[in-house]
C-alpha positions in Angstrom: 124.3 122.4 76.8 121.6 119.9 75.5 120.0 120.8 72.2 116.2 121.2 72.2 113.9 120.6 69.3 110.3 121.8 69.5 107.6 120.6 67.2 104.0 121.8 66.8 101.2 119.7 65.3 99.2 121.9 62.9 95.8 120.7 63.8 92.5 122.2 65.0 88.8 121.6 64.6 89.2 121.2 60.9 91.6 118.3 61.3 89.2 116.5 63.6 86.1 117.2 61.4 87.9 116.0 58.3 88.1 112.5 60.0 84.3 112.3 59.9 84.1 109.7 57.2 80.3 110.1 56.9 80.7 113.6 55.6 84.1 113.3 54.1 84.1 109.8 52.6 87.0 107.7 53.9 89.6 107.2 51.2 89.3 103.4 51.6 85.5 103.5 51.3 85.3 105.8 48.3 83.9 103.7 45.3 86.5 105.1 43.0 89.3 103.6 45.2 87.9 100.1 45.7 90.3 98.7 43.0 93.3 99.9 45.2 92.3 97.8 48.2 91.8 94.3 49.3 88.9 93.8 51.8 87.9 90.8 54.0 85.6 90.2 56.9 87.5 88.8 59.8 85.2 88.8 62.8 81.9 89.8 64.5 82.4 91.8 67.7 80.3 93.8 70.2 80.8 97.6 70.4 78.7 99.7 72.7 76.2 96.9 73.0 75.9 96.6 69.2 77.1 93.7 67.1 79.4 94.7 64.3 81.2 93.1 61.3 84.9 93.7 61.3 86.1 94.4 57.8 89.9 94.6 57.4 91.5 96.4 54.4 94.9 96.9 53.0 96.2 98.3 49.7 96.8 95.8 47.0 100.3 94.5 46.3 102.0 96.2 43.5 100.7 99.7 44.5 103.6 101.6 46.0 102.0 104.8 47.1 101.1 105.5 50.7 97.5 104.4 51.2 95.7 103.2 54.3 95.3 99.9 56.2 93.0 99.1 59.1 89.6 97.9 60.1 86.0 99.2 59.7 83.3 98.1 62.1 79.8 97.9 60.5 76.6 97.4 62.5 75.1 94.0 61.7 71.5 95.2 61.8 71.5 98.4 59.9 75.0 98.2 58.2 76.1 101.6 59.5 79.7 102.3 60.2 80.2 102.6 63.9 83.9 102.8 64.1 87.0 102.9 61.9 90.6 102.3 62.9 93.2 103.0 60.2 96.7 104.1 59.5 99.0 105.0 56.7 100.6 101.8 55.4 103.9 101.6 57.3 105.6 100.1 54.3 105.2 103.4 52.4 104.8 106.0 55.1 108.2 107.5 54.2 106.8 108.7 50.9 104.2 110.8 52.8 106.7 113.1 54.5 105.7 116.2 52.6 102.1 115.7 53.8 103.0 115.9 57.4 106.3 117.9 57.8 106.1 121.6 57.1 108.9 124.1 57.9 111.3 121.6 59.4 113.8 123.0 61.9 117.1 124.1 60.5 119.7 121.4 60.8 117.2 118.6 61.4 115.8 115.8 59.2 112.2 114.9 60.3 110.1 112.1 58.9 106.9 110.3 59.9 107.2 106.9 61.5 103.5 106.1 62.1 100.2 108.0 61.5 97.1 106.4 63.0 93.5 107.5 63.3 90.4 106.3 65.2 86.9 107.5 64.5 83.6 106.3 66.2 79.9 107.1 65.8 77.0 107.1 68.2 73.4 106.3 67.4 70.8 108.8 68.7 67.2 107.9 67.6 67.5 106.7 64.1 70.6 108.6 63.1 74.3 108.3 63.7 76.5 111.1 64.8 80.2 111.6 65.2 81.2 110.5 68.6 85.0 110.6 68.9 88.0 111.2 66.6 91.7 111.0 67.4 94.9 111.1 65.4 98.2 109.9 66.7 101.3 110.8 64.8 104.9 109.6 65.5 107.9 111.3 64.1 111.6 110.7 64.1 114.2 113.5 63.9 117.9 113.5 63.4 120.2 116.4 63.8 123.0 116.7 61.3 126.3 115.3 62.5 124.6 113.5 65.4 124.5 109.7 65.7 121.1 109.0 67.3 117.6 109.9 66.3 114.9 111.5 68.6 111.3 110.3 68.6 108.2 112.5 69.1 104.6 111.6 69.5 101.8 114.2 68.9 98.1 113.8 68.8 94.8 115.7 68.2 91.4 114.6 69.6 87.8 115.5 69.6 85.0 114.1 71.7 81.3 115.0 71.2 79.6 115.1 74.6 76.2 116.4 73.7 73.9 116.6 70.6 70.8 118.7 70.5 68.3 118.3 67.6 65.5 120.6 68.7 65.5 124.4 68.7 68.9 124.5 67.0 70.2 128.0 66.3 73.6 129.2 64.9 76.2 130.5 67.3 77.1 134.1 67.1 80.2 134.8 64.9 82.2 135.9 68.0 81.5 132.5 69.7 82.8 130.4 66.8 86.4 129.2 66.6 87.9 129.1 63.1 88.0 125.5 62.0 91.6 125.8 60.7 93.0 127.7 63.6 95.8 126.2 65.7 94.7 126.3 69.3 98.2 126.8 70.7 98.4 130.0 68.6 94.8 131.1 69.2 94.8 130.8 73.0 97.4 133.3 74.2 96.4 133.5 77.8 94.8 131.1 80.2 92.8 132.1 83.3 92.8 129.2 85.8 89.7 130.6 87.6 87.6 131.0 84.4 85.6 127.7 84.9 84.9 128.2 88.6 83.3 125.1 90.1 82.4 123.6 86.7 84.1 120.5 85.3 86.8 121.2 82.8 89.6 119.3 81.1 93.3 120.2 81.4 95.3 120.0 78.2 97.4 117.2 79.5 94.4 115.1 80.7 93.5 111.8 79.0 90.3 113.0 77.2 88.2 109.9 77.3 89.2 108.9 80.9 88.5 112.4 82.1 85.0 112.4 80.4 84.3 109.0 81.8 85.1 110.3 85.3 82.6 113.1 84.6 80.1 110.4 83.8 79.8 111.4 80.1 78.8 108.4 78.0 81.2 107.8 75.1 82.2 104.7 73.2 85.4 103.2 74.5 88.4 104.2 72.5 90.8 101.2 72.2 94.5 102.0 72.2 
């Protein structure tokens, strides 16, 4: 009989919203952390019909704690951040195990292999709003007394499809999902007829591709 290992990503709305670097300043853009990173401009590209500087960053040599590396895309006209792609430095990711692995399965050793994030913003009028956020996490697991490892990939994702700035009112408490809830535990029953003839996304669908097919305008998310 083949052994089975099930893992659950502890992520909900809170995890996605924490990636909003405009409200929760990205670690690599926090002024107090500048001394820990090296920055350099590498290119000028076009994103969603806007020109952007590409600023690459990586932790300084000699710092041996798990920090980030990646790229920030800054609008050339108003200097707003329109996208950020970053990951935990692969050289030190093994030291971040406690941050990502909770309650490991008995008899297994589990550790992160890669942790990557992508966040983009969209300009509406004179303001920028969160457009898309995605986290991709890869883990390796090894059962005691077994020769080979098993690899797992999990992700969480949020896409903002509509923003309304006029006549804004709060949702009723009963209509609000707790930001720290785990959806797989919150949703205990699924009614396939609930949405009727309306468009809806299946959990296994590629989020951005499905929204594109629905003609919802979003910035492209590069893999």
